[in-house]
N, C-alpha and C positions, 0 to 999 in steps of 0.2 A: 432457409431463409436467414441474410446476415443480421446479426444485432446491430443494432444502431445504439450507440451508449450515449446517452443524453449528458454524460457526466465527462464526454472525452476531453483530454486535454488538447488545445491546439499547440503548435510550434510556439507562436509568442507568452502563451501562458506559461508553458516550462521553462521558457527562458526569463521569465519574471522571477521564476519561483528559484531559480539558482542563484546563490550568494556568492560573491567573490570578494576576495581582503579588501578591496576597493571600494563596495559597499557600507556606507554608514549604518549607524546602530537605528536611526533614525527609520532608514527604508526597512529595516526587519519589520518594526513594530507596525508601521503603515500599510504592509502586504494585507489585502482582504482576500477571501475565500468565496468564488462567486459558485463552486460547486464542489459535492463531496470527493470529487476526484483531485480535486486543487489540494484538499487537506490528505487526502492519503498519499498523495504524492509527496507532501512534507513530512508528514509524519512517518511514515515508514519507508521512502524512499522508493515508491515503486515507480515503474515506467509505464506507457498507454500500454503495451502488450499485458502488463500484471494487471492494471487498473481493468481492462476489459476484460479479463478472465475473471477475475474477483465479482463484477457486476453480472457476469454468465451466470455465476455460480450462486447469487442472490434469490434468483427463481427456484432454485432446489436443485440436488444432488444431479450431477451430468459424469458421462465416461469421457475420455479425452477425445474420442471421435465426435460427441457431441460439443463440447467447447469449441473445439477446433471449427466444427460447422458453423455454430452460433455467432462466434466473432471473425470468421473468414481467415482465419490462419490455418497453416500447415500444422499436422498431428506433432510434427517433433517440435514446433517453436513453444506447443502447449507442453510439452513433456519436460521441455527446458524451463519453463515459467512455474510449473507447479510446486517443485521442490522449494523453490525462493518463497514461494506464498505461504507453504508450509513451515518453512524454517522461521518465518516472518510473524506465524500465528495467524493469519489470516483464513487459511482452509483447515479441513481435515479430511484423510482418507479412509476409505471402508472397502475390505476386502470381500469380494463376493464370488461365490464360485459357478462355473457351468455345471449344467445335468451331467454333462459326459467328463467332466472332470477339467482341470485347471481352474484358473481364477484372473479376476480382472477387478481394476480399481474404479470405484466410484468416489467423487470428489462433491464437497458441498461448503461453502462458504459459512464462515463465523457468523453469528448476527450482527447486524449494524449495531445493535445496541450495545455489543460485546466490544465492538471496534469503537465505538464512541469511548467509552468506559476505559477502553485501555489508551487512546490518545490523551483522554483528561488525564489519566495516571501519569501519562509521560509528560505532559504540560505542568501539571503539578510538582513532579519530581525537578524538571528543569527551572522553574520557579525557584524553588526552596533552594537549591545548589546555586544557582544565580543570586538569591537573596543573601545567602549566607557567605559566598565570596564577596560581593559588596561591602556586607557589613564586618567581615574579620579585617584585623590591621594588615595593610598593606607593607610590605618590605622597602626599607629607605630605599634610595638609589644609591649603587656606589659613587663614590667621589673621584 
């Protein structure tokens, strides 16, 4: 059974989240988040397959094969996505052994509470850095 991700980003949403140098600061502050995936995309720079993989793991630990089946992607795609999610601190892996020798990996998502705290910490850091920049004296323009 394929997993239908209720948080899935549609192409127009992805396009709204992308900022260009022509976008005004007002547009940045007026952006809203309709789903958790919108915020994950923004805070961690996730793509749709990465978001699908993370949400597939929220229900519990899974192997690459189980994740691929759940999100409707091939195993090689999932195997490329997992290291990215691990590097961003959104998942962990655990090595398990077969009875006859050898091992396989099982992946689990970091709790949504931990992810929320990480996003809040990033937001707080951004706010402090931006505030410091705005309050520090700016250099005089060269004549």
